[in-house]
N, C-alpha and C positions, 0 to 999 in steps of 0.2 A: 074735344076738350081743350080749353085755353091753356097757355103756357103757365099762367098764374095758378090755375087749378092743379096742374101737374106738379108745379113747384111746391105747393102746399101739401099735396099728397106725399111727395118725396120727403119733406120735412117731417111729417107725421110718422112715416115709416122709420125714419132714422132716429128721431128723438128718443133718448133713453137707451139706444143701442150703440152708443159711441164706444170706440176702443178705449180700454182703461187708461192709456197714456195720453189721450187727447182731451181737449177741453169739451165740456158738454155744449150742445147746441143751445143757443139763446132763444128765448121765445120771440115770436114775431113782434116787431116794433119795440125792441129793446137794444141797448148797447152797454158796453162795459166802460166805466169811468172810474177814476181814482177818487175816493171820498176822503175828506179830511175832518169833517164834522158830522156828528150824528145828532139829530134833533128828535126828541120824543114828544108826542102829543097824546092827549087822552081821546076817548071815543067821541067827544064833542068838539075836538079840534083845539082844545086849550093847550097852550105851551106848558110842558112839564119840566123838561131839562134839555140841556145841550152839553155835549162833551167832545173834546178833540180826540180823534181816534188815530191809530197808526194808519199810514197810507195803505189802503187796500183797494183792490178792484171790487166794484159794486155794480150790480146789474140795475140799470135804470130804464124807465120808459123813454122812447125817442120817437120823433116824427121822421118821415123819410128824409126831409130836408135837414133836420138837426143831426141825424146819424152820420151824414156825410159832410158836416161843416168842417172847415179848416181855415187856417190863416185869419183873415179879417172878415170872413163870412159871418153875418149875424143871423143865427137860427136857434132860438131857444129850445131846450128840451122841456117836455111837459113835466110839471110837478117839482122837479129839482134841477139845479144847475149851478154854475159857478156864481160867485158872489156878485160879479158885475152885471149879471142878468137878474138876480133875485132881490137885490137891495136897491130900493128907490133912492136912498140917500148915499149911495156909493161915491158919487163925486164930492159930496160935502165932506166926507172923511178922508179925502186925499187919494181916491182911487185913480190909478194911472191908466188903466185900460179904458176902452170905449164903453160908456155906460149903455147897457142894453135892456134896462128894466121895462121900457115902453113896449118893446117887442115881446118880452116875457108876459107882461100884463095883458097884452092884446091876445096872446095865445090862450091864456087862462080864461079871459072873458069870452072868447069865441067858444071854448069848451062849455062854459057856463050857459051859453045860449043854445047849445046843441041838444039834440035828443038823447045824448049819451051822458049827460051830466048826472051827478049824484047829489041828493039833497043836502047831505052833511057838508060835502066839499063846496057846494055852491054857496052856502051860508058863510063859509070861511073866506073864500077868495073873491066872492062877487056880491056880498051883501045878501040880505034876506028877501030880495025883490022877486025871486023865482019860485 
């Protein structure tokens, strides 16, 4: 048995059995980040509303590379991230950090081209060409 298989089995046995005072185990390929804005869309992906929320820890999807990013390392999280990753016009509006939209867009496009894509999400982020 590979060490990855053993690690997976250990996670499956522990998930849901954490001591009461501890944090629950996160799903594989997720990380905790502080959210500041909550955006709502309908089932067709149309924008419904956005609101500022109290700073709270939110579970988000992550890649192996993005989960370990720090400092000046550019590695976007899939689906949601900081404004300098998600906004193509970030520099236009005076953003001070390194603009990383190109990296974020590339990650989404790679997903849209993959066998794991979802038809609704593909039409939202990648056009209707798939």
